[in-house]
C-alpha positions, 0 to 999 in steps of 0.5 A: 810313779815309777822308780829308776831301777836297773832290774827287779831281782826279787825271786820269792820262789827261791826262799832267800831270807837275806842279802849279804854284802861282800867286801870289795864287791859292787852293791847295786840298786837291785841288791838293796831293793831285794833286801827290802823285798826279802824282809818285807816278804818274811814279815807279810808271810808271818802276818798272813799266817797269824792275822790273815784278813781282818781288822782289830777290835779297836781302831779298825776301818768300819762302815757307819750306819749312815754309810760313811767310813770310820778311819782306822787300819786293817789287814789283808793277806797279812798287809797292814793298811791304814786310812788316816783320820779320826772322824767318819768321812764320806767315800768322796773324801778319801785321801787315797781315792780322789774323785770317788763319789759318796756311797748311795743312800739305797742299795743293795751293794757291797762295800770293800777295801782295795789295798795295794802298793804304789811308788812315791817319788820326790815329785809328789813328796819334796821332803824325800830330797835332801836340800844339801844335795842341791836338788839331786834325787835319791831313793823313792818310797813304797806307800800302801794305800787303802781305798774303800769302794763298792760293788754289786751285791752279787759280787764277792770282792775277795774272790770275784774281783781279779787281784791283777791281770793274767795275760801272758807276755813274750818278748824277743829281740829281733834277729833282723828287723826290716825297715824302710830307709827314711832317707830313700823310700825307693831304696827297698828294705834294709836291716835295722835290728842286727846287733842292737841289743843294749842293756835296759829294763823294758816295761809294758803297762796296761794304761786303761781298760774298758768293759770288764776286766775279764771281757775287755772291749778296749785296751790301751798299752804303753811301753818303755825301755826306761821302765817308764821312770823318766818323769818330771813336772810338766813345764814349757819345753825350754824348761824341761831337762835336756834330751827329755823332749824328742820326736821319737817318744810319746808323753803321758800327762798325769797327776796324783789322781790318775796315779791312784785310779788304777785297778778295778771299779765296779760301783756305779756313778764313777769312771776312773781318770787316766793320764792323757797320752800324746804323740808330741810334747803338748801340755793339755789345757785341762787336767791331768797335766801337772806331771809328765812321763815319757814312753817309747810308744803306745797302742789302742786296741778295741774288740767287737765280738771276738775280733780285735782291731788296732785303733792307733799307736806309735813306737819310737816315732813309727806309726803302728799298722796292720798293713804292709810286711809282717816283718816291718817296724811298727807292724801289728798282727792281731788274732788271739794275741797281739804281736807288735814289731817294736824298734828292737823287740818283738812283743807278743801279748795274749788277748783271748780269754785273758783278764786285764787290770789298769796298772798291770805291768811286765818287766823284761831285763835286756842285757847285751852281755848275755843276749844275742839278736833273736834271743827270748827276753820273756816267755809267757810271763804274767804281770809282776803287779800291781797286786790288789788285795781285797777285804769285804767291809759291809753290805748295804741293803735296798733300804740303805741299812748297813749290815757290817757282819754276815755271821759270827765268823765275819764279826770275829774277823773284823774285831780280832783282839790282842792275844793278851785279851782273848775271850771265849766269844773271840774263838770260833767253834764248829760242832761235831756233836751228833746229840743235837745239843749244839747246832750251827748257831753255836759258832763260838766258844762262848755260845757253846758254853752257854748252851750247856745250861740247856742240857736235857735228857735228849742230849745225854747218850745211854747204852743199856747193860742188860741183856733181856727185857725192855732195854735189851741191847738198847743204845740211844739217849736218856730221853729215848730210854725214858720214853721206852717205858711208855712203849707197849708191844702188839703182843700185849694188845687183845684183838677180836677178828671183825669177820671170818673172810679174807685174811681172817678166814679160819684163823685163830686171833687173840692179839694185834700181833696175831692179826699183823702176822697174817698180813705177811702171807696175804694174797690178792685172792683174799682182798675184795675188789668192786669193779669201778666201771663196766667198760674197757677190761671190766666190760661183761666180767665178774670181778670179786677180788683183786686177783680177779682184776689182775688176771684181766690185765693178762689179756688186755688189748689196745682196743680196751685202752681209752685214748685222748689226744694232746692239744698239739696232735691235731691229726688224731683229734677227730671223731671215731678215735677213742682208743689206742687201737683206733689211733694206731689204725688211723696212723697206719692208714695215713698217707706218706707225707701227710705232715703233722709235725714230722719232717718230710724230705724234699729232693730229687734223690731220696726225698718223699717229694721231688720238688718243693713246688710239688710238696707244697701243692700236695699238702696245701691241697689236702688241707694239712695244718702242720707242714714241716719240710726238710730240703735235702742237700743240693740245688732246689728250684722254685718258681716265684709265686704266692704260697697261701693255705686253703684252711685256717690255722696252717703252720709251715716250716722249711729247713735245710742242710746249711750251705748244702741246701740252695733254694733258687727262686725263678722269676720272682719272690716266694710270697707267704700269705695268711699262715699262722706261723712260718719258719725257715732255717739253715739254707741259702736262698738265691735270687739271681733269676728273681730280680724283684726279691726273694722272700715276702711274708704277708699277713703271717702270724709268727715268722722265724728265720734262723741260719738263712743266707739270702743273696742276689741282684735286685733290680726293682724291689727288695730281698726280704720283706714283712707286712702285717705280721704278728711277730718276726724273729731273725737270728744268724740271718745273712743278706746281700742285696746288690743292684746292676750298678753295684760293681760299676766302679771295679768293672771300670777300674779293671778294664785294663785287664780282661780277666779281672774285668769279666769277674766284675760284670755280674754282681751275683754272688753265686756267679762271683764265687764260681769264677773268683778262684779260677781268675785268681789262679790265672793272675797269680800265674803271671810272671812277677814282672807282669804282676808288678806292671798290673799293680802299678796300673791299678795303683794309677787308676786308684789315684785318678779316682781320688775322692770318688773312692771311699777309704774302705774301697781305696784300702781294698785296692791298695791291698791288691796292689801290695799283694800283686807286688810280692814275689809270689802270690797265693791264689787263695789269698788273692781270691780273698782280696778280690772278694773284699773289693766286691763287698766294699763296692756293693757297700757303696752301691747297695740295694734294699736288703730288708723291708719292714713295711709297718710296725704291726709286729714285734721285730727281733734281729740277732747276730745278723749280717746285712749287706744292704739297706734296711728300710722301715715303714715302707718299701723305698728308702727315703735317702738323706733328708735335706738339712732344711727339712731336718732342722725344721722338724727338730724346731717343731718337735722342740716346740711341741708342735710335731709329735710321734705315735706308736703301735705298742710294738718293739724293734730289737736289734743286737749284735748285727752288722748293717750297711745302713738303716733308713725310713721310707719315702712315705715317712719322708713325705709325712715329715715334709707335710709336717714342716710345710704345715707347721706341725702334725704327727708321725703315727704308727711307729714302733713304740720301742727300739732296743738297738745294741752292739750294732755296727753301721757301715755307712753314714746317713742312717735315719731312724724313727721310733717312739722311744729309742735306746741306742747302745754300744753301737759303732759307726764305721763311717768316714763322713760327719753325718752318722744318723738322724734319730727322731721320736719322743725319747732317746737314750745313747750310751757307749756308742762310738765312731771312727772319726768325729761324727754327728748324730742328730737327735730330734726329741722334745726338750729333756727327753734324751740322755747320753753317756760315754759316747766316743767320737760322736757329737749328739746334736739337738 
């Protein structure tokens, strides 16, 4: 609930200790509330200093052995909180946390208390109103609630869970907000913000958070110039107070459960309930619907990677949008922060790296008497609340055993006594004694006192006072002094020398001390040594002492040192190389560019080889097994051909200088066959003159593509293909596959302007990038009147095409129309818009970008951007399966007559953007045969598919895996047909669509699970 207050004047940093009424002066609600806050702060600070965190010896909240909650009280940061009741209750029966599940029977997990303050109004407690006032409302109340929750064992709730968010808010009054005249949309822009300051308390609140608090993926924000305090029982419109229901507000329908579901929830099996926000006053059919409060507006934001997007939103009846003029009402600018043009305020909230907790709120006091248009209301303000206070209560082990205390200090904290009943075991103790009498286990005074009963000689210090004899200068313990009596000096022990050689030669020895003294001057010539072999430095030498052996080291040569090559050094692992000298000689005689793991440069300027073709031919003809080539910066040409080793066990690695290295394939693709391993990294591969594709990996062992960009026009084939590999890993791969018809639509639309028309005649990206900026400069140089005329003509063409354009295509053209209509146009910005038109056109008419011909290899795709079709189990995509075929296959799978088979391999794809995923025509034919024959098996599939954090840009996706896990995937589609997923089992978690899309699940009965999917209906 919210309280109708004029402002929050409490300033703890000023250390006020009282509020005093002056005669004849006005007293405001803020004065009264500040007095309450000052008194409470003084009490809490005192309790925090004296009590801190913990619970009393008797009547404390505790966790019982059967994982129930014993009601009682506790203190957190000096705040006393109480869970009412006497008998233990399950977590699901907490009065302050309705709907929370009982704690699991097994762990591990941590149980902790979350203590926070909430506002209670007469809507919740009717006794707050005096009946004698005939329904008039008076004051609200603050209630301290105690919620017992669980979190993973690895989390320390007292330090690892945010007490509140830390996002910073800035508010400023508009100097001259521009808005369209609602009565005349053709009248241009009018000033709408000047002079409208007013006096009110503005509130911004976090309504809901998805993802973690420190790394949210979805935020819902709401705001009000009434502190969100206009709230009533939800009744029919005609029964609501006059003026409450209006078209320029949004309404949050809520109840007492949603009011208590604020904060952070880390336990499993529970999702908090939040109020339902509607843009019109429409009471929901299902709860929450009992109460209603109104807000000026709200917005919903989602994040993919580091990019935030606006999903929906409205402010005072104006729909929020990222398009249009940056100064227009309702305009939203997204980046590391979100900036929203509200009716009278500009709101800026930092997003990047910030923590958000449901219930966070900011207050901004607007006063017309002191503020002018353009003035700042808040600058970099963190949330005022809600502040959560946490206290760890217990740990539940894996077998369900409850461990209430981690150590004696924790036990004392959860059982502190009254000051009049203090015992020795209630007082902690940390030893500083070095005698060993006390250790870390003696952690309270009682244990330390009991330890004194075990006092022994080793615990008592002793310093000798004598100046000679056994104890002269002795400092230690009594035990050490007693043990010293047993000591016998070497000078007291007789010793007869065993020989008259080495150190003993010619010496007189009577005691051990005499013998030991000789060791002080021992030399290598006195120590005998028998050579261990007659090779290396010892060959043919006479060695009798260590000195003889050491002298030989002065003249050691490389030819005398044996050498055995490591397992990865294949070049030196050959007969006749047994010493370091022979190894060095072999390396010196090795020809330049011999491979063997060192990078060999390729390039016309500065390379060991002028061309890639020359380098590969030379090294493969030599039978080199380890080839590592670096393509220098610049353009390289390679004729499309088969590259195949002449010996077994050959690995090849080609690397470049990022975008600085461009490999142009001529006439056909570069086909690798039969290599043990192939890796390509950090280069662009261009197929403008290779219409059948770019890269093919045939019967290669391990294939790795990292930081490679491949683009081109494919007329008959695909850009990249894999066949019969052992494993394939692609990271940071960027593919763009266009076909000759990809740009037919923009070419047709722009035939009204020769400059733009010529730009879209060739789909090739290299051609486009070389032409787009000069074209943009020509168009930007047109007069404003000519550009507006062109904008009108393009807009008319867009309208004529109507539904033939996808929403994204239409938006790309509309952005161009808006840009051309401006007074001045930046060529760079215009080039970006023209590039977006090209991308959206190719997205609607793509070619095949990636082919996985079979499921023989484990496939990994990470952070890849694929503008084109990914085809599985063949080279030609099947296209949308007929509805009858899908329905027939689903029926046969449900009856157990159609099954699936896997090869034990895994297909992983995470963090990728893909236009569309499809199965091949071979799979389509197999499905057709199964449906026609009334049963059968689709064999040789990937056994596991782990698909997560994907963005699929087109409808009609079709996937066949033995077992599929699809999570956190976004379907950016307009139509209803998101995908068909077929296999033996499937799990769908956290996926969403921009609209209402249907995902067809074809698995046996009971073999699919689904949870937390948004905007997607999973059928079947």
